[in-house]
N, C-alpha and C positions, 0 to 999 in steps of 0.2 A: 677582838678576832671575828665575833660574829656578821659586822658591819660591813668588813670587808668580802666577809664570804656573799653575802648577800648580793652587793655592787654585780660581783663577779656571774653570780645566779643572773641577774639580768641582762647579761649580754651575751646568753647560751643560746638564746632565738636570734636569728640571722633579723626579721623583721625589726627587733627592738632597736639592734645596731643600727638599723638602716634608717629606721625614726630618729634615734639619737643623732646623727649627722647630719641630717635634712633640716630639724630642730637646732641644730649650732647655726647653719648657715641664714635661716630665714623663720620668723613665725608663722605656725601654717593651720589650717582646720582641721578636721579628721577628714572633711569630702576631701581640699585637696591632697592630704598625705596619700588616702583610697586612690585618688588618679596616677599619681607620685608612681607610689609602689604596685599599685595594680592588686589592692590586697581588699576585701569586704572590710565594712564599716565595723561590724562584731571585732574581727581581728584586730583590726588597727583600733577602737576605740579600748580593749584589753589591753594592748600593750602601753597603751598611754597612761590608762589608769596605772598598771605594775612600775612604769618607770616614774610618774607623779607620786605615788605610795615611797618611791622608792629614794623620793627629795630630789630628783635630777629635774624635773620640769615645774614649770609654773603655767597654770591654768588663766586666760582671760575669755569671758563672755561678752559675746557683740550681737543681740536678739536671741535667736537658737543658737546660732553658732557657735561654738570654743575653739578658742583661737589655742597653743599649744607653742613654747617656746621653751631652751634651757632656762633654769632658773637664775635668778642673779644671786652675785655674794654666796656661789655654792663654798660649801662646806673644802680648806685646804685640801682634805683626803678625796673628793667627788671632783675637786676639779683637775687636782693628779691623775683620778678616773679618764675623766675625759679628753686630756691632753694626750694619756697614752691611745686612744681610739684616733684621737685628731692625728695623730702620726702614724696609724696604722692604716685608717682608712683609703689614704689617695694610692694604696698597692693595690687596691680591688677594682674590678672591673664593673661591679653592681655600684659603688659607689659612686665611678666617674660617669656611669649613665642614669644613675638617679640623679648627680646633679646637671645634667643634661636635659634630664628629663624634667625636673625644678625650673629651670630657665624658660621649657617650653610653656611649663604649665603655668608661669608668671607672665609670659607674653600672651596667653590663650585669656588668662582673667584681666587681662590690660583691654584688651578688642570686646570679649564678652560680658567681661562687668560679673559673670556667676561663673560659683563651683557647679561642676558637674561632669561625674566619672564619663560615663557615655558621648559627650561632646566633646570633650579636652580626647577621649581616643579620637572621635572622627578628626580633629582638629591637626592632630597630630599626623594621623595620615595623611593628610592634605598636603599638609607642610613637608611631610616625607617624599612626597611626589615631586612637589615644587623645586625640590632641592637633587632632584637626579638629572 
């Protein structure tokens, strides 16, 4: 019963839910998550740490960067928990906005070749102006 309670505690924070749902779509670095969610590095890192300790994430290092993704071969209870979130998330405007920003971030990475939150914001502003 304690494990179930701990899983639900993990999703009492909106940032953690958003991080989980983004990582369910694609492996991302801390910097990419900062750009997409618009939160500080300490906040993203703290929430990633909690999700990692909760057994939902795996980490990969590439030089100085750390990349996170949903853990492969999740236990049945954690997979069911994640499926619940997957079913609920699409009804959220924030989730849909995050997915759109994830797409923008991916385009930005391809064009610029680096991850920089401030440059991403400028890129997105210019891109929005071009679409108006």
